[in-house]
C-alpha positions as CSV (number, residue, x, y, z in Angstrom):
1,M,0.0,0.0,0.0
2,K,1.2,3.5,-0.8
3,K,2.8,5.4,2.1
4,S,2.4,9.2,2.1
5,I,4.1,12.0,3.9
6,L,0.9,12.6,5.8
7,E,0.7,9.0,6.9
8,G,4.3,9.2,8.0
9,R,3.4,12.1,10.3
10,M,0.4,10.2,11.7
11,N,2.6,7.2,12.4
12,A,5.1,9.3,14.3
13,V,2.3,10.8,16.5
14,L,0.9,7.3,17.2
15,A,4.3,5.9,18.0
16,F,4.9,8.8,20.5
17,A,1.4,8.1,22.1
18,D,2.1,4.4,22.4
19,E,5.6,4.8,23.8
20,N,4.3,7.2,26.5
21,K,1.1,5.3,27.2
22,L,-1.0,8.3,26.1
23,Y,-3.3,6.5,23.6
24,P,-6.6,6.1,25.3
25,N,-8.2,2.7,26.0
26,I,-11.5,2.8,24.1
27,P,-13.5,-0.2,25.3
28,I,-16.0,-2.0,23.1
29,I,-19.3,-2.0,25.0
30,L,-21.6,-5.0,24.5
31,G,-25.1,-3.7,24.1
32,S,-26.3,-0.3,25.4
33,G,-23.7,2.0,26.9
34,S,-26.3,4.2,28.5
35,N,-27.0,2.1,31.6
36,P,-24.9,2.5,34.8
37,V,-23.7,-1.1,34.4
38,V,-22.3,-2.4,31.1
39,Q,-20.3,-5.3,29.8
40,I,-17.0,-4.9,27.9
41,E,-15.8,-7.1,25.1
42,G,-12.9,-9.3,26.3
43,E,-13.4,-8.5,29.9
44,K,-15.1,-10.6,32.6
45,G,-17.8,-9.3,34.9
46,E,-19.7,-6.0,34.8
47,F,-18.4,-2.4,34.7
48,L,-19.8,0.7,36.2
49,T,-19.8,3.6,33.7
50,F,-19.4,7.3,34.6
51,S,-18.8,8.3,31.0
52,T,-22.3,8.5,29.5
53,N,-24.2,11.8,29.2
54,N,-27.5,9.9,29.7
55,Y,-28.1,12.1,32.8
56,L,-31.7,11.1,33.5
57,G,-31.5,7.5,32.3
58,L,-34.1,8.1,29.5
59,A,-32.1,6.4,26.7
60,M,-33.7,3.1,27.8
61,S,-37.1,4.4,28.7
62,D,-39.9,1.9,27.9
63,Q,-42.3,4.7,27.2
64,I,-40.0,6.3,24.7
65,M,-38.9,3.1,23.0
66,D,-42.5,1.9,22.7
67,T,-43.4,5.2,21.0
68,I,-40.5,4.8,18.5
69,D,-41.5,1.2,17.8
70,K,-45.1,2.3,16.9
71,H,-43.9,5.0,14.5
72,L,-41.4,2.8,12.8
73,I,-44.3,1.0,11.2
74,D,-45.8,4.2,9.8
75,Y,-42.6,6.0,8.8
76,G,-39.8,3.4,8.3
77,I,-36.2,4.0,9.4
78,G,-35.3,7.2,7.5
79,A,-36.7,10.4,6.1
80,C,-35.0,9.8,2.7
81,A,-35.0,13.4,1.6
82,T,-33.6,16.7,2.7
83,P,-36.1,19.1,4.5
84,V,-36.3,21.6,1.6
85,L,-37.7,18.9,-0.7
86,G,-40.6,18.3,1.7
87,R,-41.0,18.2,5.5
88,L,-42.7,15.2,7.2
89,N,-45.5,16.0,9.5
90,I,-43.7,14.3,12.4
91,H,-40.8,16.8,12.0
92,D,-43.2,19.7,12.0
93,Q,-44.9,18.2,15.1
94,L,-41.5,17.9,17.0
95,E,-40.6,21.5,16.1
96,K,-44.0,22.8,17.3
97,S,-43.5,20.8,20.5
98,L,-40.0,22.2,21.0
99,S,-41.4,25.7,20.5
100,Q,-44.1,25.2,23.0
101,F,-41.8,23.5,25.6
102,T,-39.0,26.1,25.4
103,G,-41.3,29.1,25.1
104,Y,-39.8,30.4,21.8
105,P,-41.9,31.3,18.8
106,A,-40.3,28.7,16.6
107,A,-37.8,25.9,16.4
108,L,-35.7,24.0,13.8
109,T,-34.3,20.5,14.2
110,F,-31.0,19.2,12.8
111,S,-29.6,15.7,12.6
112,S,-26.9,16.7,15.2
113,A,-26.2,19.6,17.5
114,S,-22.9,20.1,15.8
115,L,-24.6,20.6,12.5
116,A,-27.1,22.9,14.1
117,S,-24.2,25.0,15.5
118,A,-22.3,25.1,12.2
119,G,-25.3,25.9,10.1
120,C,-26.7,28.5,12.4
121,I,-23.6,30.5,13.3
122,R,-22.4,30.8,9.7
123,A,-25.9,31.7,8.4
124,L,-26.4,34.5,11.0
125,V,-23.1,36.3,10.3
126,D,-22.2,35.6,6.6
127,P,-23.9,36.8,3.5
128,F,-25.6,34.0,1.5
129,L,-24.7,34.1,-2.1
130,G,-27.7,32.1,-3.3
131,Y,-30.0,35.0,-2.8
132,R,-30.0,38.5,-4.3
133,Q,-29.9,40.7,-1.2
134,P,-28.8,44.1,0.1
135,K,-25.1,44.4,0.9
136,M,-24.6,43.2,4.5
137,G,-22.4,45.1,6.9
138,E,-19.5,43.6,8.8
139,S,-20.1,41.1,11.5
140,V,-18.2,39.7,14.5
141,I,-18.5,36.6,16.7
142,L,-17.6,36.9,20.4
143,G,-17.1,33.5,22.0
144,D,-16.4,32.4,25.5
145,Q,-12.9,31.0,26.0
146,L,-14.3,27.6,27.2
147,N,-16.9,27.1,24.5
148,H,-17.4,23.5,23.3
149,A,-15.3,22.3,20.4
150,S,-18.4,22.1,18.2
151,I,-18.8,25.9,18.6
152,V,-15.1,26.5,18.0
153,D,-15.3,24.5,14.7
154,A,-18.5,26.3,13.7
155,V,-17.2,29.8,14.1
156,H,-14.1,29.0,12.1
157,L,-16.4,28.2,9.1
158,A,-17.7,31.8,9.2
159,K,-15.9,34.4,7.2
160,C,-16.3,37.2,9.8
161,H,-14.1,38.3,12.7
162,Y,-13.9,35.9,15.6
163,I,-12.9,37.1,19.0
164,I,-12.5,34.9,22.1
165,Y,-13.2,36.6,25.4
166,K,-11.9,35.4,28.8
167,H,-14.1,32.8,30.5
168,N,-17.1,34.4,32.0
169,D,-15.3,37.7,32.1
170,M,-17.9,40.3,31.4
171,K,-15.5,43.3,31.5
172,N,-13.4,41.6,28.8
173,L,-16.5,40.9,26.7
174,E,-17.7,44.5,27.1
175,H,-14.3,45.7,25.9
176,Y,-14.9,43.9,22.6
177,L,-18.5,44.9,22.4
178,K,-17.5,48.6,22.6
179,K,-14.7,48.0,20.1
180,Y,-17.1,46.5,17.5
181,Q,-20.1,48.8,18.0
182,G,-21.9,49.1,14.7
183,F,-21.0,45.6,13.6
184,G,-23.5,42.8,13.5
185,I,-22.5,41.1,16.7
186,L,-23.2,37.5,17.7
187,I,-22.3,36.4,21.3
188,V,-21.9,32.6,21.6
189,T,-21.6,30.7,24.8
190,D,-22.2,27.4,26.4
191,G,-25.0,27.4,29.1
192,V,-23.2,24.7,31.1
193,F,-19.5,24.3,30.2
194,S,-19.0,20.7,29.4
195,M,-15.5,20.3,30.9
196,D,-15.7,22.5,34.0
197,G,-19.4,21.9,34.8
198,D,-20.0,25.6,35.6
199,F,-22.6,28.1,34.3
200,A,-22.4,31.0,31.8
201,D,-23.3,34.3,33.5
202,L,-26.6,34.5,31.5
203,L,-28.0,37.5,33.5
204,A,-24.9,39.6,32.7
205,L,-24.8,38.3,29.1
206,M,-28.4,39.3,28.5
207,E,-27.8,42.8,29.8
208,L,-24.7,43.3,27.6
209,A,-26.4,41.8,24.5
210,E,-29.3,44.3,24.9
211,K,-27.0,47.2,25.6
212,Y,-24.9,46.7,22.5
213,D,-27.6,45.5,20.2
214,A,-26.1,42.0,19.9
215,L,-27.7,38.6,19.4
216,L,-27.0,36.1,22.2
217,M,-26.8,32.4,21.3
218,V,-26.6,29.8,24.1
219,D,-25.6,26.2,23.5
220,D,-27.4,24.5,26.4
221,S,-26.7,20.9,25.5
222,H,-25.6,20.0,29.0
223,G,-28.3,22.0,30.7
224,F,-31.4,21.1,28.6
225,G,-33.6,18.6,30.5
226,V,-31.3,18.9,33.6
227,L,-31.8,22.4,34.9
228,G,-34.8,24.5,35.8
229,A,-38.1,23.5,37.4
230,G,-39.4,22.1,34.1
231,G,-36.1,20.9,32.7
232,R,-35.9,23.8,30.2
233,G,-32.3,24.3,31.0
234,T,-29.9,27.0,32.1
235,A,-32.1,29.9,30.9
236,E,-35.0,28.6,33.0
237,H,-32.6,28.2,35.9
238,F,-31.7,31.9,35.7
239,G,-35.1,33.1,34.6
240,V,-34.1,34.6,31.3
241,Q,-34.5,33.8,27.6
242,P,-31.5,34.4,25.2
243,D,-32.2,35.3,21.6
244,I,-31.2,31.8,20.3
245,L,-31.2,28.5,22.2
246,L,-29.2,25.6,20.8
247,S,-29.2,22.1,22.3
248,S,-28.3,18.5,21.6
249,F,-30.7,15.6,22.0
250,T,-27.8,13.3,23.0
251,K,-27.4,14.3,26.7
252,A,-30.4,14.3,29.1
253,V,-32.7,13.6,26.2
254,G,-30.9,10.3,25.6
255,S,-31.4,10.3,21.9
256,S,-29.8,11.9,18.8
257,G,-29.9,15.1,16.9
258,G,-30.2,18.8,17.9
259,F,-32.3,21.9,17.5
260,I,-32.4,25.7,17.4
261,A,-35.2,27.7,19.1
262,A,-35.5,31.4,18.3
263,S,-37.8,34.1,16.9
264,E,-39.9,33.3,13.8
265,T,-37.7,35.5,11.7
266,I,-34.5,33.7,12.7
267,I,-36.0,30.2,12.2
268,K,-37.6,31.1,8.9
269,Y,-34.2,32.5,7.7
270,L,-32.2,29.5,8.9
271,R,-34.6,27.0,7.4
272,V,-33.5,28.1,3.9
273,I,-30.1,29.5,4.6
274,A,-28.3,27.0,7.0
275,R,-26.4,24.7,4.7
276,T,-26.1,21.9,7.3
277,G,-29.9,21.7,7.4
278,I,-30.5,22.2,3.6
279,F,-27.9,19.5,2.6
280,S,-28.4,16.9,5.3
281,D,-31.3,14.5,5.8
282,P,-33.3,15.3,9.0
283,L,-33.8,13.1,12.0
284,P,-35.3,9.6,11.5
285,P,-39.1,10.1,11.8
286,A,-39.6,7.5,14.5
287,V,-36.9,9.2,16.6
288,C,-38.9,12.5,16.3
289,A,-41.9,10.7,17.8
290,G,-39.7,9.5,20.7
291,L,-38.4,13.0,21.2
292,C,-41.9,14.4,21.5
293,K,-42.6,11.8,24.2
294,T,-39.3,12.8,26.0
295,L,-40.5,16.4,26.2
296,E,-43.7,15.2,27.8
297,I,-41.7,13.3,30.4
298,F,-39.5,16.4,31.1
299,D,-42.6,18.4,31.9
300,S,-44.1,15.8,34.2
301,P,-43.8,14.8,37.9
302,A,-41.7,11.8,36.7
303,G,-39.2,14.2,35.0
304,A,-39.0,16.3,38.1
305,D,-38.3,13.2,40.2
306,L,-35.5,12.1,37.9
307,R,-33.9,15.6,38.0
308,K,-34.1,15.6,41.8
309,T,-32.4,12.2,42.1
310,M,-29.7,13.1,39.6
311,H,-28.9,16.3,41.5
312,E,-28.8,14.5,44.8
313,N,-26.5,11.9,43.3
314,A,-24.2,14.5,41.8
315,D,-24.1,16.6,45.0
316,Y,-23.2,13.5,47.1
317,V,-20.3,12.5,44.8
318,R,-19.0,16.1,44.5
319,A,-19.1,16.7,48.3
320,S,-17.5,13.3,49.0
321,L,-14.6,13.8,46.6
322,R,-13.9,17.3,48.0
323,S,-13.9,16.0,51.5
324,L,-11.2,13.6,50.5
325,G,-9.0,16.5,49.3
326,F,-9.5,16.4,45.6
327,T,-9.9,19.6,43.6
328,I,-13.4,19.5,42.1
329,Y,-14.9,22.0,39.7
330,G,-18.5,23.0,39.1
331,E,-21.8,23.1,41.0
332,E,-25.4,22.0,40.5
333,T,-24.8,20.0,37.3
334,P,-24.2,16.2,36.7
335,I,-20.7,17.0,35.4
336,I,-17.9,16.4,38.0
337,P,-14.4,17.3,36.9
338,L,-11.6,15.9,39.2
339,I,-8.6,18.0,38.5
340,I,-5.2,16.1,38.3
341,G,-3.1,18.6,36.3
342,N,-0.8,16.0,34.7
343,E,-1.5,14.1,31.5
344,K,0.3,10.8,32.4
345,L,-1.3,10.8,35.9
346,S,-4.7,11.3,34.4
347,M,-4.3,8.4,32.0
348,E,-3.0,6.3,34.8
349,F,-5.9,7.3,37.1
350,S,-8.3,6.2,34.3
351,A,-6.5,2.9,33.8
352,K,-6.6,2.1,37.6
353,L,-10.3,2.9,37.7
354,F,-10.8,0.5,34.8
355,A,-8.9,-2.2,36.7
356,R,-11.5,-1.7,39.5
357,K,-14.3,-2.2,36.9
358,I,-15.1,1.5,36.5
359,I,-15.2,3.3,33.1
360,A,-14.3,7.0,33.4
361,T,-12.7,9.3,30.9
362,A,-9.3,11.1,31.3
363,I,-9.6,14.5,29.7
364,R,-6.5,16.2,28.3
365,A,-5.5,18.7,25.6
366,P,-7.0,19.9,23.4
367,A,-10.2,19.4,25.3
368,V,-8.7,21.2,28.3
369,P,-5.5,23.3,28.8
370,H,-2.2,21.7,29.7
371,R,-1.9,21.3,33.5
372,K,-5.6,21.2,33.8
373,E,-5.9,17.5,32.9
374,R,-8.6,15.7,34.7
375,M,-11.1,12.9,35.2
376,R,-14.6,13.8,34.2
377,F,-17.4,11.9,35.8
378,S,-21.0,12.1,34.5
379,I,-23.6,11.2,37.1
380,M,-27.0,9.8,36.3
381,A,-30.3,9.6,38.1
382,T,-30.1,5.8,37.7
383,H,-26.8,5.4,39.6
384,T,-27.4,3.8,43.0
385,R,-25.7,5.0,46.2
386,E,-23.8,1.7,46.3
387,Q,-22.4,2.4,42.8
388,L,-21.5,5.9,43.7
389,G,-19.8,4.7,46.9
390,H,-17.7,2.3,44.8
391,L,-16.5,5.3,42.6
392,I,-15.7,7.4,45.7
393,S,-13.8,4.7,47.5
394,S,-11.9,3.8,44.4
395,C,-10.9,7.4,43.8
396,A,-9.7,7.7,47.4
397,L,-7.4,4.6,47.0
398,I,-6.1,5.6,43.6
399,G,-5.6,9.3,44.7
400,K,-3.5,8.2,47.6
401,E,-1.5,5.7,45.5
402,L,-0.7,8.3,42.9
403,E,0.0,10.9,45.6
404,I,-2.7,13.3,44.4
405,I,-4.3,13.4,47.8
406,Q,-2.9,12.7,51.3
């Protein structure tokens, strides 16, 4: 087989990773990976997982799966056409349900949240050459330093200025807002930051966006379904409504896809401008039916109970690890980062957890800065206290063994 210069570079990187034991162990999970207990190919016994974002345990909900099964008979397994060629009624129903649930005038679904982000951000700030239109003025995107990688990739697709402001630093953001007054300004932030588990300062962001005539877009993938009395996310938690809400269906929703909720003007524009929606097939119809059922559960007493249990579980683990002497980031979310600050130690910590039948991910650059390497635990409503206790006691033993704690 032909060897290229590029392959040679890849082999050098892989050889370095293997030599320094930096290549991650990626287990093959037998069956669903969304339950607290899983089985691994080639390994005996059961493993506890703290690496799934199925925060409420809904990925295996009988109610949702039954709904999907029924709609498979009517719709088949795929939409088989892009949305501009004709929208199915079940897609329209889901978007109306999202609009009603989130309190926005309109919503638009995509086959992934990354595609929603890429299509939305570029469409909002760049001129679209397919239409004859008045000349657009200059635009600028202002993004939080810790925004998710999908946002970072999305903004690089846009042709306008892109400025990163310091994490949750409103003075730094306002400096750039003043500098770019008169531009079309889009502020983009996570609602819950996926690696640190902290919140965006939505109250301050809303005030600044209004003051400087900017649009505020919030990616609430890790807050949607988890936060707020009705599970509507970070905005409900703070009692505000940003101009544009983006979220994934792959976290608390336990499914696939993503959506944008906004004004009727923005959604009408994105429906025919966002390239990632125009040139991609939409969500499978039966999945849309399941998502409608999930929204019903979010807004029910059962959904409230799941959120309560999840928060109690996360609070218990967070407090226990802190009492042991670990540095833990974040509050009030199911994301628990245990800071180690060393790449090799993080990989070793993960390997030692695996030896104790626990799956948890070591996070390192480029996902987090150097010297901020960490373990990242995702806590679910369906974890038992016994399972959480095993995680805590295992972290205590490994932390002392690696001299991370005393």
